[in-house]
N, C-alpha and C positions, 0 to 999 in steps of 0.2 A: 487287585482289580486290574482289569485290562486297561491298559493305559495308552491313550493317545493324547498328544499335547492339546490343550484347550484351544479351540478355534472359534472366533466370533464371525458370525455371518456378515458378509459385506453390507447388507441392508441395515444392520444394527449399529454400525459404527456411527458415533455421534448422536444416537437417539437418546432423548432425555428419559430419565426414570419416572415412574408414576409418582413417587414421593416428591421429586423435584417439581413436577407439574402442579401437583396439589399444593405444595408449599409456596410455589410462585404465585399461583392464582389466589389462594386464600390470604397469603401474606400481602399481596398487592391490594386486595380488597380491604384488608385491615388497615393498611397504611393510608389508603384513600379515605376511609372513614375518619381516621385520626386527623388527616390533613384537612378534611372538610370541617371537622370540629374545631381545629385550630384557627382556620380562616374565619369561621363564624364567630368564635369567641373574640378573636382579635378585632374584628369589625365592630362587635358590640361594645367592647371596652373603648375603642377609638371614638365611637359616636358618643358614648357616655362622657368621656373626658372632654371632648369638644363642647358638648352642651354645658358642662361645668365651667369651662373657660368663658363661654359666651355669657352665662349668668353672672359670673364673677365680674366680668368687664362691665356689664350693665349696672350691677350694684355699685361699682366704683364710680362710674360716670354719674349716676344719680346722686351719690354722696357729694362729689365735687361740685356738681351743678347746684345743689342746695346750698352748699357752703358759699359759693360765689354769689348766689342770689340773696342770701339772708345774712350770713355772718360776716362776710367780707364784701367790700364794694367791688363788684365785678368790673366797674369802669376804671379801676386803678390797676394798671399793668403790673406795678411792682408788687402790690399785695397779692394779685392773682398769681404771679410767678412764685411768690413765697409759698402760697398754699399748694401749688402744683409740685414744687420741689419737695415739700414735706411729704406729700402723698407718694411721689415717685420713689423717694429714698426708702420707703418701706420695703422695696424690692418685690412687691407683689404684681407690678405692672411692667409691661414691655414698653408702653408709650402712654403718656398723658398729654393731651393737647387742648388748648382753649382757643377757639376760632371765633372771629367776629362774624357779623352777618354777611360779609363779603367772602368769607372763607379764608381770610388772612389770619395767620397764627399770632395771637396776642402773647401767649406763653406756652411753653411745652417742654417735655423731656422725653428722650427715646433711648432705648438700649439696643445695641446691635445683636442680631440672632446668633452670630458666631460665638458668643460667649456662653451659649447653652452647653451643659455638660455631656449630653448624649451624642453618639456618633452622627456625623452628618448624613451617612447613608440611611441610618434609621429614621432621622427626621424627614428625609426625602421620601422614605417608604411610608411612614405614618402620615406626614403632611396634614397636621391638625389644622382645622379651620380656625384662624385667629379673628373671630368676629369682633368688631369694635362696638363697645357700648356708647350710646349717645344720650345726652341730656341737655336741655336748654337752660340758659342763664337769663333770668328776668329780673328787672328792677321795677317793682310796681306792676304797671301794665305794659312796660317797655321790654322788648326782647333785646338782650345785649349780645348774645352769641350762643355758641354750642360747645359742649365739652365732649371730646372723643377719647375713650379709654380702651386700650387693648391689654388684656391680662398677660402677665408673664407666663409662658408655657413651660418654664423650666421644671416645675414640680409635676406638671401634667406629663411631659415627656419622660421624666424619671419614673413616675408611676406606671406609665404605659410600657416603658422599657423593662421594668421589673416584672410586670404582668406577662409580657411577651416571653421573657426568659423562663418564667415559671411554666408557661404553656409549652414552650419548646422542650424543656426538660421533662415535663410530665408526659408529653407526646412520645418522646424518645423512650422513656422508661416503660410506659404502657405498651408502646409498639415493640420494644425489645423483649419484654416479658411475654407479650402475646405471641411473638414469633418463636420464642424459645419453647413456650408451652405447646404451640402448634407443632413445632419440630418434634418434640418428645411424643406428642400424641400420634402424629403420623408415623413416626419410627416404630412405636409400640404396636400400632394398629396394622401397619404393613410389614411387620417383621416376618410373618410367614411367607410373604412374597419373595423375600431374599432367599429363604430356605427352599422355597419351591423352585426358584430359578436355579439354585445349586443342584437340586434334585433332578430337574429337567436336563441340566448339562450332564449330570452323571448318567442319566438314562440314555442320553445321546451318545455317551461313551461306553454304553453297555455295562454300567455299574449299577446293579440293582440293590445294593446294600443301603443306600442313602434313605433316611427317614426324616420326616418333618414332625417335630414334637411340639413346636411353638403354638400356643393357643391365641386366638384373636377374636374377631367377630364371628357370628354364626355362619355367614356365607363363606368366609375364608376357611373356617374350620371344616366345613363340608368339602371344600376343594382339596384341602390337605389330606383329609381322610380318603378321598377318591384317588389322589396321587399315590399315597402310601399303599393302597390296595392294588393299584396298577403295578407298582414296583414289586410288590410281593408276588403278584401273578406272573409277571415276566420272569422274576427270579426262579419261581417254581417251574415255569415252562423251560427255562434254560437248563435247570438241574435235571428236569425230566428228560430232555433231549440228550443231555450228556450221559445220564444213566442208561437210557435206552441204547444208545450207540455202544457204550461200554459193555452192556449186557450182550448185545448182538456180536460184538467182537469176541467176548469171552466164549460165547456159544460156538463161534466159528474157528477160534484160534486157541482156546485153552482146553486142556483135558478136564472134564468135570470132577474127577475124583482127586487128582493131585494138584490142580491149579497150575501145573507147568504147561508149556506150549504143547498143542496137539501135534500129531505126527505131520500133518500137512503144513501147519504153521512153522514147525521147526525146519522142515525141508525147504520151505520157501525162503526163510531167513538164511539158512546155510547156503542155499544156492546163490543168494546175493553176496554173501561173504566170500565164497570160494570161486564162483564162476564170473561174477561181475568184474569187468576189466578195471573199474575204478577202485573197488574195495579189496580186490584179491590180495591177500597177505598171508604170511605163514601162520599156521595154527594146527591144532590136532583135534580129531574127532574121537570121542570115547563112547563106546556102546557098553552098557551095563545090563546084566541080566541076573535075576534071582533064581537060582536053581530050586527045583522041587516046589515051585509056587502052586502048581496044580494040586499037589497033595495037601498043601496048607489050606487051599481054598475048600477042598473037599472035607478036611478035618474040622475046620473052624467056621466055615460058612462065608458067604459073600460079604457080609457086613464087616467081619473081622479082616477079611482079605483087603477090603477097601481101606480100612484103618491102617493096615500095614503099609499099603502103597502110599497113603497120605503121610505117614511117619517117614518113610524113605524119601519122599519128595521134599520134606522139610530139611532133611540132612543134605540132600543134593542142592536145595535152594541156599543153604548156608554156605556151601562150597562156591556156588555161583556168586554170591555176594562178596566173598573174600577174594575173588579173582576178577579183576576189572574186565568188562567186555564179554565175559562168559555167559552163555545162555544154555538152557536145558529144556528137554521135552520128554514126554512119554510116548513110546512108539505103540506098543500093544502089550497086553498082559502085564508081566513084570519086567519089561524091557524099557530101559531109559537111554537117552542119548545126551551127550554133552559136547559142546564145541568151545575150545579155549583158544581164542585168537592170540597170536604173538608168542605162544608157548612152543618150546622146543621138545622134541619127543622124549629125551631123557628126563627132563624136568616134569613133563606130564606123567611119566611112568611113576615117579616118586609121589606126586600128588594123588595119582589114582590109587596107588597102594594104600596111602593113608585114608582116603575116602572109603575104600573097600573094607578096611578094618573097622571103621565106624559103622558102616552099613551091616557088616557081618555080625558085629556084636548086637546091634539092635534087632536084626533078623533072628538070631539065635535065641535071644531072650523071649521074643514074641512067639516063636514057632516051637519052643521046647514042648515035648521031647523029640520033635522031628529033627533029623540031621539036615542041615542047610549049608549053602555055600553061595557066594556072590562072585560072578565072573565078569571080566571086562576085556574088551579089545580096543587097542589104540592104533589110530592110523594118522600119519601126518599128511598135510596138504603137500602138493607138489605142482611144478609147472606142467600145464596141460592136463591136470587131473581134475575131472568134474566130480560132482557129488556121487554119481553112480559108481565111479571107480573108487571114490573115497569110502563109501559104504561097503563096497565089496571087500576092500582091504581090511576095514574094521571088523566086518563079519568073519572073515577068515581068521583074524587074530582072536576074536571072541570064541570061535570053535576050538581053536588051539587051547585057550584057557579052560574051556569046558572039558576037554580031553584030559587035562591034568587033574581034574577032580576037585580038589580043595579050592578055597577062596584065593584068587590070584588074578592078575591082569597080564596080558601079553601085548607086546609092542610089535607091530608089523614093521618090516624093513628095519631091523635094528642096526644094520650096518650102513645106513644111509649117511652120507657125508655132507659137509657144508653147513653144519649147525653149531652155533655157539652154546656153551652152557650158561647158566644164570650168572655166575661170577664174571664170565667174560663179557656178557651183555651189560652188567652193572658197570664194569670198568669202561666199556665203550661209551655208554651214555654219560657217565660222570665226566669223562675226559672231554666229550663234546660240549658239556655245560661249562666246564672250566675254560676251555678254549674259545667259547662263544662261537662255535663253528656250525651251529644249526643253520641250515639253509632255509630261506623263506620262499615258498611257492604260492602262486595265486591262481584262482579259477573264478571266472565270471558267473554271477547270478543274473540271468537275463530274463526279460519279459517281452512278450510279443507286442505290448503296448508302448514300450519305450525303446528308442534307438540305442541308448547307452545302457550298460549294465547297471542294475540297482546297486550292487556292491561287488567287490571281489573277495571271495573267501580265502583266508590265509591259512596255509598248512606249513608245518615244519617238517623238514626231511633231514635225515642223518646220512652223511656221506659214508657209504659202505665200500668194500674193496673193489666192487665192480660198478654198481649203480647206487644212486641215492635211495635209501630205504624210506618207504612211506611211513607216515605217522601211525597208520594202523598196524604196522609191524613192530614198532618199538614203544609206542605210547602205553599199551597195556603193561609192558614190562616196567616202564618208568613209574606207572601207578603202583605196581607191586613194590618197587624199590623205594618209594617215597620221594622220587625225584621230579614228579610231574610239576610241582610248584615252581622249581627252578627253571624248567623248560618254558612254562607259561610266562614267567617274568621276563625271560629273554625274548620271547616272541612279542610280548607287549611293548618292550622297549624298542624293538626293531620296527614294529608297526607304527608306533607314535612318531618315530623319527621319519618314517616314510610319509605319514600324514602331514608333518611339518613341511616336507619338500613338495608335496602335492595336496594342498588343502582342499581341493575340489573333488578328490576321489574318495569314495566310501569304501571302507575295508571292514571285514568281519573276522573275528577270532572265536574259537571254541575253547572253553576252560575245562580242565580236568575236574573230576569229582572231588579229589583230595584237595585241590586248590581252593575250590569254593568252600569246603569245610574248614579250611585253615584260616583262623583269625589274622595271623601274621601276613598271609598272602593277601587277604582282602584289604588290610590296611595299606600294604605296599602298593597294590594296584590302584586303590583310590587316591593315594598320594601322587602317583605318577599321572593319573588322569587329571587331578585338580591342578597340577603344575603345567600341563601341556597347553592349556588355553582352549579357545573355541573350536579348534580342529577336532576335539574329542567327540563332538556331536556327529562326526562322520564315521565313528567307530561303532560297529555292531558287536555286541558281546553275546555269545551263545552259551547257554547252560543246558546240559542234557536233561531230558525229562527224568531219567533214572536218578540223576543227582538231586533234582528238585524233590523227588519222592523220598529219598533216603536222608537228605540233609535239608529238610523243608525250612527249618528255622534259619540256618545259616544262609541258604539261598534267598530267603525273604529279606534278610538284612542287606545282602549284597545288591539285590534288585532295587530296593528302595533307595540305597545310596547312589546307584547308577542313574536312576530316574532323576534324583535331585541334581545330578551333574549334567543332565540332558543327554545321557548316553542311551541309545535304543538297545533294548534287550530282546532276544529271541530264544524260544525253547528249541533246543537242538535234539535231533534224533527222536522226534515226536512220534508216539505210538508204540515204540519198541517195548516199553515197560508195562504196557497195559494199564497205566495209571488212570483213575477216574479224572474227568475234566474239572472236578470241583476246585482244584487248586488255581484254575484260571480266574476265579472270582476274587482271589486275594493277592494276585501278583499283577503288577503293571508291566505287561509285555507288549511289544509292538508286532511280533510275528511268531509263527510256528514254522519249524522246518521239518517236514515229514521225512522219516527215515527211508533209506533206499529200499528196505524190505517191502514197503507198500507201493513202491514205484516200479520195481523190477517186474517186467511182464504184466503191467497193469492193463494193457490192451487185451489180455486174454484171461485175466484174473478178476472175476466179477466181485468177489468179496472185498478185495483191496480197492476196487473202484468205488464200491458202495461206501467203504470206510473213508476214503479221501473225500468223496462228495459230501458226506455227513460232516466231516471236520471243517470243510470249507463253509458249509452253511452256518454252523455254530460260530466259527471264528469271525466270519464276515458280519454276522449279526451283532457281534461285540466290537466291531471296528478293528479287528486284528488281521494282519496279512498272513497269508499261508504260502510258504515256499516249498519246493520239492528238490530232492537231491538224487543223484544216481541215474539221471536220464541218459540212456545209452542208445536208444533207437528213436527214429522219427515217429513210429507208432505210439510209443510211450508219451512223447511230448505232445502229440496230437490229442490224445485222450486228456492229458492234464489241461491243455488249453481249452478244450471243450468243457471241462468241468469248472473252469474259471480260476485256475491257479494264478497267483500274483507274481510268481517268479520261479524259475527252475534252473538247475545247474547239472552238469554231467558231461561225460566225454562226447556225447552227441552235440552238445551246445557249445562246448569250449573246453579244451584239455588244459590241465594245470601247466604252468610255465614258471621257470625260475624268475623270481622278482628282480634279482640282481642283473639278470641278462636282458631285461626289457629295454 
């Protein structure tokens, strides 16, 4: 899926969740109810205990009064004191006093309240009313005095303390269980909301794969069903847009019979490769023509002729796949064109002979009993040579091959000098890797909305006898030799070292297809990135669309690992392979970098302008940035800015420079 780092809207920071609010409100209400119940129960028991104490004191006073009035002579202080001592020693009373008519104490005993077993703070809180019981002492018709008795509150405080502890424990248990059950209930009921939140965040990041399957209340189920339907509709809309644009691009740029590039699309890309100052690099153009195809068409019919062309295109496509950077197209009739970047004429002659033998065998089998042949002309690029001169030279070589009769290919300018053979190139590249002498060059990716470059693209260059060779000249050869992984490792080490020196500068690298496909390289790269620290987040890693298409599983593994490390990923050379946009749904990438082919002369090429505009619309709807490369004129950059490009690079905006010379 497309991936942007999750962002929280500033107004959402610190906002409480719905579950928290409901839990807080309902939990508070529950605790208030329990607290009210506790206070009420405590007050009831306190009143009850106080009444029991008052009744007990009154009973005691009555009993002592009767004893002093009838059993014992209340006028005798000694006898009265003895009775009071006996009653007091039972421990049931806090004080027992016998007062005369003037209020003077005749006899009495009192216990200090500090001897009570319950905590002082609890006694202060409970504060039981110690009502004194009173009874008169009489002798006949004469009043002798009054007995005042206060019950011992020890047992009352103990009972009230025990009851209070029970109430507290019961309240806590009931409250805790209630809150726990409430938490579970709210969690279960509101579970779809969390899933909906994740789905909404995914939709905000243009990921339409997220579905909510959790069931809850009827209302929430209806909301989740609507959200799932919306995600499905948006996903279909995106797929429909992608398929429509891919279809229009195929109609405008692909041959309907062979699936190879159309003549116009091939010429446009070849012009970029050959005439563009930025990408111009050594290579060879091959024109292939099937002799007697008109007779075959007349003998077997149009349908069989189309099947023949399709079969030939598959063989040519297999050749393209085995030679990195190569592209092919159909010109007209039974004529095809190939461009092999970085190839030397002598090597291209050998490869062309092998390809012609395969094509001749297939052609002869299908055309039997007709006599057939396959001819090819090869022309190398050269300084100051445009595609018109290149095609003229290849056409001349093709005519020479046709004059020879049988299947063959002819190389124009066979005596041209200054080219290394394959073994020489292998030795040069391998020596540069061993000596770690690859030079690092950088080129800025600029935006009209930012004063500073978004990042600097890093290129490797190889020191040649006269000038430093561009990556486009030797990287295709390194791919063929299986050395691209070593080159990429060396570039990564140098780039990470530079990021450590300049942690605020963002840099970008592009990985070779064989590097991405290699598990050993992926492990080495991820180990280096994991060890480098936080500066890795300033490294953009580019993976070509062609690599993603042919090594989808390996590319997916690498992209996921890079995203976990916080390393932004971009799709390099976007649009060249004609790959459907569907892979964007399953890869978390931060940007697309449109290939030079669609940028070159975009101010006069309406089809390319439409394609770039469509890519911008889809990518921006999914939160993905779009960059462009190969901007060489002010008119091209003006069109790109008008379309809303996020960044662009090219000789018009900033030429590459040696990083070590900065």
